[in-house]
C-alpha positions as CSV (number, residue, x, y, z in Angstrom):
1,M,0.0,0.0,0.0
2,D,1.5,3.3,-1.0
3,I,1.6,6.2,1.5
4,D,-1.2,8.2,-0.2
5,S,-3.7,5.4,-0.1
6,L,-2.6,4.6,3.5
7,V,-3.3,8.2,4.6
8,A,-6.6,8.3,2.7
9,R,-7.8,5.1,4.4
10,I,-6.7,6.4,7.9
11,N,-8.6,9.7,7.2
12,E,-11.6,7.7,6.0
13,L,-11.7,5.8,9.2
14,A,-11.2,9.0,11.2
15,R,-14.3,10.5,9.5
16,K,-16.3,7.4,10.1
17,Q,-15.3,7.3,13.8
18,K,-16.6,10.9,14.2
19,S,-19.9,10.2,12.5
20,T,-21.0,6.7,13.3
21,G,-18.2,5.0,15.2
22,L,-16.0,2.0,14.2
23,S,-16.5,-1.7,14.5
24,E,-13.9,-3.9,16.2
25,E,-12.4,-4.9,12.8
26,E,-12.2,-1.2,11.8
27,L,-10.5,-0.3,15.1
28,A,-7.9,-3.0,14.5
29,E,-7.4,-1.9,10.9
30,R,-6.9,1.7,12.0
31,A,-4.4,0.7,14.7
32,K,-2.5,-1.4,12.1
33,L,-2.5,1.4,9.5
34,R,-1.3,4.0,12.0
35,E,1.6,1.7,13.0
36,I,2.6,1.3,9.4
37,Y,2.4,5.0,8.8
38,L,4.5,5.8,11.9
39,N,7.1,3.2,11.0
40,N,7.4,4.8,7.6
41,I,7.9,8.3,9.1
42,R,10.5,7.0,11.6
43,S,12.4,5.2,8.8
44,N,12.4,8.2,6.5
45,F,13.6,10.4,9.4
46,R,16.4,8.0,10.3
47,Q,17.5,8.0,6.6
48,Q,17.6,11.8,6.7
49,L,19.7,11.8,9.9
50,D,22.1,9.2,8.6
51,S,22.8,11.2,5.5
52,I,23.8,14.3,7.4
53,E,27.5,15.1,7.5
54,I,28.6,17.4,10.3
55,V,31.2,19.9,9.4
56,D,32.5,22.0,12.4
57,D,35.6,23.8,11.2
58,E,38.8,23.1,9.3
59,K,40.4,20.7,11.8
60,H,37.3,18.6,11.9
61,Q,36.2,18.9,8.3
62,G,35.3,15.6,6.6
63,R,34.7,13.9,9.9
64,Q,31.2,12.4,9.8
65,G,29.2,12.6,13.0
66,K,27.7,9.4,14.2
67,L,24.3,9.7,15.7
68,K,22.7,7.2,18.1
69,H,19.3,5.9,17.2
């Protein structure tokens, strides 16, 4: 499932929750979709952090900073 359809389904379930409520199956689906979405966000953020090169000054130039996850 691509991210756009994932977000669309999460939003659809949110609208239904506000109007009529969700069944047990829909609540489980919503939880699963939210977890998939959050894992995707975390993964993308870690990739961005891993690609950052820290340059302080001339004596430290080229040294890549290591960040803990």
